[in-house]
N, C-alpha and C positions, 0 to 999 in steps of 0.2 A: 635856790638850788642851781648848780651849774648846768649849762645846756648839755644835752645828751651827746655822747660820742659812741661810735660803733666801730669795732675792728672785726673784720671777717677774715679768718685764716683758712685757706684751702690747702690741704695736705694730700698730695697724690698718693694713692694706694694704701691709705691708712684704713685698717679694718677694726671693727669693734673689739676684737680680741687683743689688739695691740695696746689698748689703753692701760691695761694692767702693767705693762712694761715701761710706761712713761709717767714718772712721778708728777711732773708739771701738769700734764693732761689729766691725770687721775685726780689731782687736787682741784683743778678747775671744775671737773665733773661733780665732785663731792660738794663744792661750794655752790654750784648751780645744779644742772642736771644733764644727763646724756641719754641717747636712745639710738637704736639702729635706724638708719635712714634708707628708705626705698629709693634706689637710683632710678634715673630715667632710662629709657631704651632708645638708642644704644648707650650702654654705660661706658662711654669713652670721653676723653678730655673735653673736646670742643663742644659736644652736645651737652654735657653736664654743666660746664661753665656757663653756657648760654642760658640754661635753665636756672642756675643759681642767681644769675644777674637779671633775669626777667620775670621769674615766677611762672613761666609757662613751659609746656613740653615741646620737644622738637617739632611736633606736628604744627605748632604755631610759630616758633621762632626760626624754623627752617634749617638749623644746623644739624643735619642728619648723620654726620660722621666727622671725623677729623679731615676728611677730604671732600671735595665737591666736584661733580662731573658737569662740565659746561656742554650742554647738548647742542648749542650753536657752533662752538668752536671744536667740538669733539676732543676736548682735552680734560685731563684730570689734574687738580691742584690740591696738594696736601698742605696743611698748616698755613693756609692763607689768613692774613691778619686784619684786613679792613673791617672796621666796626659795622659798616652798613650791610655786611653780609648777614648780620643778625636782624631778623625781620620783626622785632618786637622791642618796645621801649626798655631801656636798661635801668637798673635800680637807681643809679646816680641822677639820671634825668627825671625819674619819677620823684626822687627826693627834692629836686629843685622846684618841681611843680608845687610841692607842699610848703617848701621853705626856700624861697628864692635866693637867700644869702648863704645857703649851705654849701660847703666845699667837700670835694671827694677826691681821694687819691687811689689809683688802681695800679698795682705793681705786679707785672709779669702775668697778667691774665690774658687769655686768648681773645682775639677779635676786639682789641682796644686801639688799633692803629687809627688815628684821626677821630677818636671818640670825643665826646663833649664833656668828659671829666676834667677837673681842674689840674690834677697832677697825674701823669701817666709815665710809666717806664715799661717798654716792651722790646724784646730783641728784634732788631731789623738789620741783619748783616748786609753789607754792601759787597756784591760779588764783582770781582775784577778778573781780567784775563789771566793774571798770574797769581790769583789767590783771593782772599776774602778779608774785609775789614769787619771785625766782630762788633759792630756799632749797635747801640740801642736808640730807638726813637723815644723822645721824651717831650712832655709838656709840663711846664712852659719850655719853650725851645732853649736849649743849653743846660737844662737841669741835669741831664745825664753827665755832661761834661763837668758840671759842678761836683757831682758825686764822685766822679773819677779823681778829681783833685783831692778828695778826702779819703776815698776808699780804694783808689786804684781802679783800672778798667775792669768791667765785667768780663770774665773769661767764658765765652760762649761754649767752648768745647766741654766745659764741666756741667752745662745745662742739660744736654741730651747726648746720646751716643756713647761710644766705648769709654770715654774718660769722664762720664757724668759721675757726680758724687756730691758730697757735703759742701764742697767749695761754692757751688752755685747757690745753695740755700743760705749759706753763711753770708754771702754778699747781699742777697736779697733782704735778709733780716737786717743787716747793717744799714741798707738803704731805707728800709721801712722805719727803723728807729730814728734815723736822721730826719725822715719826712715827718714823723709824728712830732718830733721836737721843734723842727724849724717851720713847718707848714701848718701844723695843728688842724688837720682836716676833720670835719665832722664825721665823715665815713671813710674808712680805709680798708681796701681789699688787698690781700697779700696771698700770692700763690707760691708754695714751696714744693719743688719737683723731685728731689733726689731719690726718695724711696722707690719711686716707680721703676727705676732701672735695676736696682738690686732685686726686686721681686721678679722681674721678667728674666733676669740672667741666672739667678740662683734659686728662686722659688720664694713664695710668700712666707714660708716658715723656716727660712735658711738662717744660718749664723750671720751672714752678711746683712740680711734684712734686720735682724735684731740689733746688730751693731749700729745700723743706720737709725733705728728708733731711738737709741740712747743719745746719739749725736743730735738728732732732731729735738729731743726733749730739752736739751741744754739751750738750744737756740730759742725755743718757745718761751723759756723762762725769761730771757732777755727781752723778747718782743712784747710779751704780755706786761712785764714790768714797765716798759716804756709807755704803754698805753694809759696807765693811770687808773686809779680806783673808781673813777666815775664812768669808765668805759664799759659798755656791754660787749663782751668778747664772744663771738661765735667761732667755733672750730668745726669744719666740715671736711669730708673727703668726697671725691666724685664717684668712687667705686672701690671695691676691694678685689684683690687678685685671687684667682683660683689656680691650683697646681695643674700643669698640663704635661702631657707625655708625647706630644707629636702634633703634626699639622695636617689639615685637609687642604688640597690644592684644587679649588673649584674651577680655575681657568683651564687646568689640564683636563678635568672631567668634561667641561664644555667643549674643549677642542676634540677630544676623543668622540664626542657625540656629533661632531661635524658642525658645531655652531660657532666656534671661535676661529677667526682667521688671523694669519700672520703674514708679514712680508719679510723675506730674507734679504738682508743687505750686508754685503761683505762677510757672508758666512754667519751672520747673527740674525736672530728672529725677533722682530718687533711686532707688538700687538697692532692689528689693523682694525680699529674700531669701525671704520666706514663699512667694511665688508663682513663684519661679524654679526651673526644672528643673535648672539648673546655673549656677554663677557662680564666679569665680576670685578668691582672695586672693593677690595678687602680692607678690613680695619679690625685687627685683633680677632674677636670671635664673631664678627658680623660681616656679611658680604652683601653689598648692593649689586644685584644682577640686572644689568640694563639689556633689554631685549627688543629686537625688531618685532613688528606686528606678526603674529602667528607663531612666534618662537617661545612664548612664555611657558607653555606646558611642556615643550621639549626640554627646555632648560630645567624646569622643575624635576622632570623625570631623571635628568642626568645627575642631579645633585641628591635627589631623594634616596638613591641607592646606598648612600653612606649612612651607616647606623648612627642614630642620634641627631642627625641634621633636622632642624625644624624650620618653619617658614612663618614670617610675620607679614601681615598685609601692609603695603606701603601707605604712609599717612601724610606724605608731603610730595609736591611735584618734583622736588629734587631727588627723591628716593628712587631706587631701582624698581622696575616692575615686579621683581621678586626681592625679598629681603630674607636671606638665609642666616640661620643662627647655628653656630657650632655646638656640639655637646660640651659639657662643662670641662672636660679634660683634654680638649683639643682647641686649636686656633686655626685661622685661615691664612695661608701664604699665597702671595700673588702670582707665583711662577706659572707661565704658560708653555715654556719650552719643554720638550721631552728628552732632550739631550743637553747636558750642561755645557758642552762645547759650543752650543748655539745660543747660550744665554746672552742677552744684550750687554753692551759695554757697561752700562750703569749698574747692572745686577751685582757686580763684585765691588762696587764703590759705595761710599756713604753719599747718598743722593736722595734726600727726602722729598724732592719736588718732582722727579721724573718717574718715580715708581708709582703705579696705580694701586698702591696699598702700603700700609705701614709695614716696615721690614725690621723686626727686632733682631734679625741676624747681624745687623750693623753693629750691635753691641760687642761682637766678637771680631771686629776689624783688627788686623795685626796679629791674629792668632789662627794658625801658626805662621801665616804669610801676610804681607801687607795688603790684604784684600778681604772683602766680606765673604765668609764661607756660605755656600749654598747648602746649608744643613739645618733645616727647620726643626729637627729633633733636638737641637741644642737648647731651645727655649724652655724655661721651667715655670713661667707664670704668665697668665693672660687675663683678659677681662673683656667686657662688652655685653654679656648677658646681664639681665636685671634681677637675677635671683640671688646674688651675693650682696649683702647689705653694706652700705657706706656708713660713715660716722657722722653723728650730730652731737655737739656739746655746746653749752652756753652758760655763761655766768655774768652777772652784772645787774645794775639797778633797773634795767628795762627788759630783762629776760622774759620771753613768753612763758605762759603756763606750761607746766610739765605735761609731756605726752608719752604714751607707751611706744609709739612708732611715729616716725616723721616721714613725710613725703618731700622729696627734693623741691617740688613746686611751692612748698610753704615758706621756704627760707627768705626769699626776697620780701614777701609781705611782712614777715616778722621783723626784718630789718627796718622797713619803713615805719612799722608801728612804734619803734623806739623813739621816733621823732614826733609823735602826736602831741 
């Protein structure tokens, strides 16, 4: 019998109800099996991907959000890429412990910069004074440039932001097909992002979302066909979106309670973490509230007055002293200013690194002016709560036994079991 191969496809924002609209996915589920998957909390990209690749929850791997607050430097960084930020062994390393000659390819997953996988491609733009080079880090060195010679360069602006769409997933699938044929890895992980942004901008049940599903299904047919009949194919999502009708602004609430401080510079208000009794790093429907000693209950009281806001106990040292959760039909915006004229310079720009929170309003850049609108009510879909199921489907010679519901922490173990 040929040696086992595994392909793990991670599709952002795919919900169980979407499978019926995707012939390729539906066929895979019929030939194997599918079930709703319980996401981790928070149900956001980086936390979920770390769990899918480690088999442990955020309390153990430490990726508590898409952003991380450095308490020593008093800085917030979103979408940081180094692999060592994940504080648990990854599935490709665990596989090599079982099978030292196994090879693994990881395409476009978070926290794979400098990882110990054999083949890696991950966006790593180079910022210059007069612009940006939309480069990708790759392993082996030069592999991205090799792919560019065949596929053309990866267009980073189609990966996230206002121009995101099918073009990013199409390039990733082409790169994955090339990798499967030329590198023949034992384990291949592929992340396809584009549904995420249609769901946020237009809603999870929108015409644009359904069109994206049709486009996605065509790409999946190519990718699964390239994997071959001996490959066990896992298809997962990290979360599903819920419709939202507005935002909650926790930093404004904390400011009105006298807890959040700002510094005004040239007429603009900047968050002053040093002097703040409490402030919030927001991420979709979850807010990590970092508090000075003695301010935790004051911060809780400031946020608890909003109907539907809940609190979770922090379960990792990187988490805020309070972890607030928005009601299902709302999300958290990072704004702290009370007058839009005093918003910081980066608020109206696409700037995913300086904002202490994910800003989906960047999807409306250039509408109607070339700047990000400060209108959180525009957002139509969000995620982060763990009560909206994700997707799990599998087909192949080493598929695990059928289950009625799947926990996200089970996936990595099932992948490793394919190689017993």
